VEXBAVEX-939338 format. One record per atom (N, C-alpha, C): residue number from 1; z negated, y negated, x negated. Coordinates in nm, 3 decimals, decimal comma, always signed. Last residue first. Example, Ala and Ser with C-alpha at 12.3 -4.5 7.8 and 13.67 -1.06 7.14 Angstrom:
2
+-----+---------+---------+---------+
! seq !      up !   north !    east !
+-----+---------+---------+---------+
!   2 !  -0,708 !  +0,225 !  -1,285 !
!   2 !  -0,714 !  +0,106 !  -1,367 !
!   2 !  -0,787 !  -0,003 !  -1,290 !
!   1 !  -0,780 !  +0,569 !  -1,319 !
!   1 !  -0,780 !  +0,450 !  -1,230 !
!   1 !  -0,780 !  +0,330 !  -1,320 !
+-----+---------+---------+---------+
END
This chain:
88
+-----+---------+---------+---------+
! seq !      up !   north !    east !
+-----+---------+---------+---------+
!  88 !  -1,011 !  +2,029 !  -0,417 !
!  88 !  -1,139 !  +1,994 !  -0,462 !
!  88 !  -1,233 !  +1,993 !  -0,352 !
!  87 !  -0,757 !  +2,060 !  -0,295 !
!  87 !  -0,819 !  +2,178 !  -0,351 !
!  87 !  -0,964 !  +2,163 !  -0,388 !
!  86 !  -0,664 !  +1,810 !  -0,227 !
!  86 !  -0,709 !  +1,912 !  -0,113 !
!  86 !  -0,788 !  +2,036 !  -0,155 !
!  85 !  -0,602 !  +1,708 !  -0,467 !
!  85 !  -0,712 !  +1,644 !  -0,386 !
!  85 !  -0,760 !  +1,748 !  -0,281 !
!  84 !  -0,391 !  +1,865 !  -0,555 !
!  84 !  -0,510 !  +1,856 !  -0,645 !
!  84 !  -0,640 !  +1,802 !  -0,562 !
!  83 !  -0,187 !  +1,822 !  -0,361 !
!  83 !  -0,262 !  +1,959 !  -0,370 !
!  83 !  -0,379 !  +1,945 !  -0,449 !
!  82 !  -0,151 !  +1,549 !  -0,144 !
!  82 !  -0,163 !  +1,596 !  -0,290 !
!  82 !  -0,245 !  +1,724 !  -0,294 !
!  81 !  -0,164 !  +1,459 !  +0,107 !
!  81 !  -0,060 !  +1,560 !  +0,075 !
!  81 !  -0,073 !  +1,619 !  -0,069 !
!  80 !  -0,352 !  +1,251 !  +0,075 !
!  80 !  -0,373 !  +1,363 !  +0,161 !
!  80 !  -0,278 !  +1,483 !  +0,148 !
!  79 !  -0,208 !  +1,077 !  -0,087 !
!  79 !  -0,333 !  +1,138 !  -0,136 !
!  79 !  -0,363 !  +1,263 !  -0,042 !
!  78 !  -0,016 !  +1,005 !  +0,094 !
!  78 !  +0,026 !  +1,073 !  -0,029 !
!  78 !  -0,095 !  +1,142 !  -0,093 !
!  77 !  -0,161 !  +0,881 !  +0,301 !
!  77 !  -0,089 !  +0,994 !  +0,324 !
!  77 !  -0,046 !  +1,073 !  +0,200 !
!  76 !  -0,265 !  +0,677 !  +0,150 !
!  76 !  -0,369 !  +0,767 !  +0,207 !
!  76 !  -0,286 !  +0,894 !  +0,246 !
!  75 !  -0,032 !  +0,517 !  +0,103 !
!  75 !  -0,113 !  +0,575 !  -0,011 !
!  75 !  -0,202 !  +0,687 !  +0,041 !
!  74 !  +0,046 !  +0,457 !  +0,377 !
!  74 !  +0,126 !  +0,546 !  +0,293 !
!  74 !  +0,047 !  +0,598 !  +0,186 !
!  73 !  -0,101 !  +0,267 !  +0,519 !
!  73 !  -0,144 !  +0,396 !  +0,535 !
!  73 !  -0,077 !  +0,506 !  +0,435 !
!  72 !  +0,051 !  +0,033 !  +0,457 !
!  72 !  -0,096 !  +0,043 !  +0,436 !
!  72 !  -0,146 !  +0,194 !  +0,419 !
!  71 !  +0,302 !  +0,101 !  +0,560 !
!  71 !  +0,290 !  +0,069 !  +0,431 !
!  71 !  +0,139 !  +0,084 !  +0,379 !
!  70 !  +0,232 !  +0,086 !  +0,841 !
!  70 !  +0,285 !  +0,214 !  +0,773 !
!  70 !  +0,271 !  +0,202 !  +0,630 !
!  69 !  +0,142 !  -0,169 !  +0,874 !
!  69 !  +0,053 !  -0,066 !  +0,901 !
!  69 !  +0,104 !  +0,059 !  +0,829 !
!  68 !  +0,384 !  -0,318 !  +0,818 !
!  68 !  +0,252 !  -0,349 !  +0,748 !
!  68 !  +0,172 !  -0,227 !  +0,758 !
!  67 !  +0,566 !  -0,224 !  +1,013 !
!  67 !  +0,588 !  -0,194 !  +0,871 !
!  67 !  +0,450 !  -0,227 !  +0,790 !
!  66 !  +0,430 !  -0,314 !  +1,253 !
!  66 !  +0,458 !  -0,174 !  +1,228 !
!  66 !  +0,484 !  -0,143 !  +1,087 !
!  65 !  +0,443 !  -0,593 !  +1,221 !
!  65 !  +0,319 !  -0,517 !  +1,230 !
!  65 !  +0,340 !  -0,367 !  +1,193 !
!  64 !  +0,731 !  -0,630 !  +1,206 !
!  64 !  +0,653 !  -0,648 !  +1,099 !
!  64 !  +0,511 !  -0,587 !  +1,105 !
!  63 !  +0,860 !  -0,597 !  +1,450 !
!  63 !  +0,880 !  -0,488 !  +1,348 !
!  63 !  +0,774 !  -0,513 !  +1,249 !
!  62 !  +0,723 !  -0,788 !  +1,634 !
!  62 !  +0,787 !  -0,655 !  +1,681 !
!  62 !  +0,786 !  -0,572 !  +1,566 !
!  61 !  +0,637 !  -1,027 !  +1,527 !
!  61 !  +0,550 !  -0,949 !  +1,638 !
!  61 !  +0,611 !  -0,841 !  +1,686 !
!  60 !  +0,811 !  -1,096 !  +1,344 !
!  60 !  +0,675 !  -1,120 !  +1,309 !
!  60 !  +0,594 !  -1,043 !  +1,419 !
!  59 !  +1,063 !  -1,085 !  +1,442 !
!  59 !  +1,013 !  -0,961 !  +1,369 !
!  59 !  +0,860 !  -0,970 !  +1,346 !
!  58 !  +1,097 !  -1,340 !  +1,547 !
!  58 !  +1,104 !  -1,233 !  +1,634 !
!  58 !  +1,040 !  -1,104 !  +1,567 !
!  57 !  +1,076 !  -1,514 !  +1,327 !
!  57 !  +0,996 !  -1,531 !  +1,454 !
!  57 !  +0,974 !  -1,412 !  +1,534 !
!  56 !  +1,287 !  -1,409 !  +1,170 !
!  56 !  +1,156 !  -1,404 !  +1,118 !
!  56 !  +1,063 !  -1,415 !  +1,238 !
!  55 !  +1,518 !  -1,476 !  +1,336 !
!  55 !  +1,480 !  -1,327 !  +1,301 !
!  55 !  +1,333 !  -1,328 !  +1,258 !
!  54 !  +1,489 !  -1,748 !  +1,339 !
!  54 !  +1,493 !  -1,679 !  +1,461 !
!  54 !  +1,459 !  -1,529 !  +1,430 !
!  53 !  +1,533 !  -1,807 !  +1,074 !
!  53 !  +1,407 !  -1,841 !  +1,133 !
!  53 !  +1,380 !  -1,770 !  +1,255 !
!  52 !  +1,794 !  -1,717 !  +1,025 !
!  52 !  +1,674 !  -1,650 !  +0,954 !
!  52 !  +1,548 !  -1,682 !  +1,016 !
!  51 !  +2,009 !  -1,699 !  +1,308 !
!  51 !  +1,940 !  -1,768 !  +1,195 !
!  51 !  +1,818 !  -1,695 !  +1,144 !
!  50 !  +2,230 !  -1,428 !  +1,360 !
!  50 !  +2,114 !  -1,511 !  +1,402 !
!  50 !  +2,065 !  -1,583 !  +1,285 !
!  49 !  +2,411 !  -1,227 !  +1,268 !
!  49 !  +2,453 !  -1,371 !  +1,282 !
!  49 !  +2,355 !  -1,462 !  +1,333 !
!  48 !  +2,336 !  -0,970 !  +1,211 !
!  48 !  +2,341 !  -1,011 !  +1,346 !
!  48 !  +2,400 !  -1,142 !  +1,369 !
!  47 !  +2,340 !  -0,949 !  +0,924 !
!  47 !  +2,420 !  -0,856 !  +1,016 !
!  47 !  +2,434 !  -0,905 !  +1,162 !
!  46 !  +2,168 !  -1,151 !  +0,844 !
!  46 !  +2,309 !  -1,148 !  +0,799 !
!  46 !  +2,403 !  -1,062 !  +0,886 !
!  45 !  +1,933 !  -1,076 !  +0,962 !
!  45 !  +1,988 !  -1,209 !  +0,996 !
!  45 !  +2,138 !  -1,217 !  +0,954 !
!  44 !  +1,889 !  -0,823 !  +0,843 !
!  44 !  +1,916 !  -0,829 !  +0,985 !
!  44 !  +1,974 !  -0,967 !  +1,026 !
!  43 !  +1,857 !  -0,908 !  +0,577 !
!  43 !  +1,964 !  -0,805 !  +0,618 !
!  43 !  +1,996 !  -0,823 !  +0,767 !
!  42 !  +1,628 !  -1,074 !  +0,597 !
!  42 !  +1,749 !  -1,118 !  +0,548 !
!  42 !  +1,857 !  -1,022 !  +0,589 !
!  41 !  +1,424 !  -0,887 !  +0,710 !
!  41 !  +1,472 !  -1,000 !  +0,782 !
!  41 !  +1,600 !  -1,060 !  +0,722 !
!  40 !  +1,419 !  -0,684 !  +0,500 !
!  40 !  +1,461 !  -0,645 !  +0,651 !
!  40 !  +1,507 !  -0,772 !  +0,725 !
!  39 !  +1,339 !  -0,814 !  +0,277 !
!  39 !  +1,469 !  -0,751 !  +0,273 !
!  39 !  +1,522 !  -0,728 !  +0,424 !
!  38 !  +1,076 !  -0,906 !  +0,365 !
!  38 !  +1,179 !  -0,994 !  +0,309 !
!  38 !  +1,326 !  -0,942 !  +0,320 !
!  37 !  +0,962 !  -0,658 !  +0,423 !
!  37 !  +0,990 !  -0,759 !  +0,522 !
!  37 !  +1,086 !  -0,862 !  +0,488 !
!  36 !  +0,954 !  -0,542 !  +0,168 !
!  36 !  +1,030 !  -0,482 !  +0,280 !
!  36 !  +1,062 !  -0,573 !  +0,391 !
!  35 !  +0,806 !  -0,727 !  +0,013 !
!  35 !  +0,951 !  -0,694 !  -0,014 !
!  35 !  +1,018 !  -0,630 !  +0,101 !
!  34 !  +0,558 !  -0,721 !  +0,153 !
!  34 !  +0,641 !  -0,852 !  +0,150 !
!  34 !  +0,777 !  -0,824 !  +0,110 !
!  33 !  +0,485 !  -0,452 !  +0,117 !
!  33 !  +0,502 !  -0,515 !  +0,245 !
!  33 !  +0,608 !  -0,633 !  +0,254 !
!  32 !  +0,467 !  -0,456 !  -0,157 !
!  32 !  +0,565 !  -0,371 !  -0,097 !
!  32 !  +0,583 !  -0,425 !  +0,039 !
!  31 !  +0,244 !  -0,638 !  -0,198 !
!  31 !  +0,384 !  -0,665 !  -0,262 !
!  31 !  +0,487 !  -0,575 !  -0,191 !
!  30 !  +0,048 !  -0,477 !  -0,062 !
!  30 !  +0,087 !  -0,618 !  -0,024 !
!  30 !  +0,220 !  -0,661 !  -0,073 !
!  29 !  +0,032 !  -0,251 !  -0,212 !
!  29 !  +0,077 !  -0,258 !  -0,070 !
!  29 !  +0,118 !  -0,378 !  -0,019 !
!  28 !  -0,052 !  -0,346 !  -0,455 !
!  28 !  +0,082 !  -0,283 !  -0,448 !
!  28 !  +0,127 !  -0,282 !  -0,301 !
!  27 !  -0,308 !  -0,435 !  -0,394 !
!  27 !  -0,202 !  -0,536 !  -0,453 !
!  27 !  -0,063 !  -0,484 !  -0,428 !
!  26 !  -0,425 !  -0,198 !  -0,317 !
!  26 !  -0,419 !  -0,295 !  -0,225 !
!  26 !  -0,313 !  -0,403 !  -0,264 !
!  25 !  -0,378 !  -0,033 !  -0,550 !
!  25 !  -0,317 !  -0,002 !  -0,417 !
!  25 !  -0,319 !  -0,116 !  -0,329 !
!  24 !  -0,537 !  -0,179 !  -0,743 !
!  24 !  -0,398 !  -0,172 !  -0,757 !
!  24 !  -0,328 !  -0,136 !  -0,634 !
!  23 !  -0,800 !  -0,144 !  -0,612 !
!  23 !  -0,740 !  -0,277 !  -0,635 !
!  23 !  -0,586 !  -0,270 !  -0,666 !
!  22 !  -0,815 !  +0,136 !  -0,633 !
!  22 !  -0,809 !  +0,071 !  -0,497 !
!  22 !  -0,757 !  -0,074 !  -0,507 !
!  21 !  -0,804 !  +0,184 !  -0,914 !
!  21 !  -0,702 !  +0,236 !  -0,820 !
!  21 !  -0,693 !  +0,164 !  -0,679 !
!  20 !  -1,036 !  +0,042 !  -0,978 !
!  20 !  -0,911 !  -0,013 !  -1,030 !
!  20 !  -0,808 !  +0,046 !  -0,938 !
!  19 !  -1,224 !  +0,210 !  -0,842 !
!  19 !  -1,211 !  +0,068 !  -0,816 !
!  19 !  -1,088 !  -0,001 !  -0,850 !
!  18 !  -1,195 !  +0,446 !  -0,980 !
!  18 !  -1,163 !  +0,440 !  -0,847 !
!  18 !  -1,153 !  +0,294 !  -0,801 !
!  17 !  -1,278 !  +0,374 !  -1,253 !
!  17 !  -1,139 !  +0,413 !  -1,221 !
!  17 !  -1,098 !  +0,401 !  -1,066 !
!  16 !  -1,538 !  +0,327 !  -1,179 !
!  16 !  -1,462 !  +0,210 !  -1,247 !
!  16 !  -1,315 !  +0,250 !  -1,219 !
!  15 !  -1,624 !  +0,583 !  -1,114 !
!  15 !  -1,630 !  +0,485 !  -1,016 !
!  15 !  -1,554 !  +0,364 !  -1,055 !
!  14 !  -1,572 !  +0,709 !  -1,373 !
!  14 !  -1,516 !  +0,760 !  -1,251 !
!  14 !  -1,510 !  +0,651 !  -1,138 !
!  13 !  -1,761 !  +0,593 !  -1,536 !
!  13 !  -1,620 !  +0,562 !  -1,558 !
!  13 !  -1,541 !  +0,605 !  -1,427 !
!  12 !  -1,994 !  +0,686 !  -1,410 !
!  12 !  -1,962 !  +0,546 !  -1,416 !
!  12 !  -1,821 !  +0,519 !  -1,442 !
!  11 !  -1,972 !  +0,961 !  -1,452 !
!  11 !  -1,978 !  +0,910 !  -1,334 !
!  11 !  -1,938 !  +0,763 !  -1,320 !
!  10 !  -1,979 !  +0,964 !  -1,742 !
!  10 !  -1,857 !  +1,018 !  -1,674 !
!  10 !  -1,860 !  +0,956 !  -1,531 !
!   9 !  -2,241 !  +0,862 !  -1,791 !
!   9 !  -2,119 !  +0,786 !  -1,840 !
!   9 !  -1,993 !  +0,826 !  -1,770 !
!   8 !  -2,389 !  +1,065 !  -1,661 !
!   8 !  -2,383 !  +0,933 !  -1,610 !
!   8 !  -2,276 !  +0,848 !  -1,655 !
!   7 !  -2,332 !  +1,291 !  -1,829 !
!   7 !  -2,290 !  +1,297 !  -1,687 !
!   7 !  -2,283 !  +1,148 !  -1,623 !
!   6 !  -2,425 !  +1,201 !  -2,065 !
!   6 !  -2,285 !  +1,231 !  -2,053 !
!   6 !  -2,243 !  +1,234 !  -1,902 !
!   5 !  -2,697 !  +1,191 !  -2,001 !
!   5 !  -2,633 !  +1,081 !  -2,013 !
!   5 !  -2,475 !  +1,079 !  -2,024 !
!   4 !  -2,747 !  +1,473 !  -1,959 !
!   4 !  -2,767 !  +1,384 !  -1,850 !
!   4 !  -2,701 !  +1,246 !  -1,881 !
!   3 !  -2,686 !  +1,583 !  -2,213 !
!   3 !  -2,608 !  +1,624 !  -2,103 !
!   3 !  -2,611 !  +1,529 !  -1,982 !
!   2 !  -2,718 !  +1,334 !  -2,475 !
!   2 !  -2,756 !  +1,460 !  -2,409 !
!   2 !  -2,664 !  +1,475 !  -2,281 !
!   1 !  -2,592 !  +1,212 !  -2,762 !
!   1 !  -2,583 !  +1,198 !  -2,625 !
!   1 !  -2,606 !  +1,329 !  -2,542 !
+-----+---------+---------+---------+
END
């Protein structure tokens, strides 16, 4: 394998790894959002004495959008804070 073939193979593997990381990140963020919203609505319903459906209906347009967006950008913030990525 010459140097050019080695470079191509390395680049192809790197793109594959990037695609896997993105897929895992998207899936992970979706699961994390669901868990946070599930825990928050159950906890708030128990503490406030309101019915779960009332809490879910209220948080769907007050708290949930904020939680979803913060969880979506969390991986980007982690990458931005990484020393290794900033050095390159």
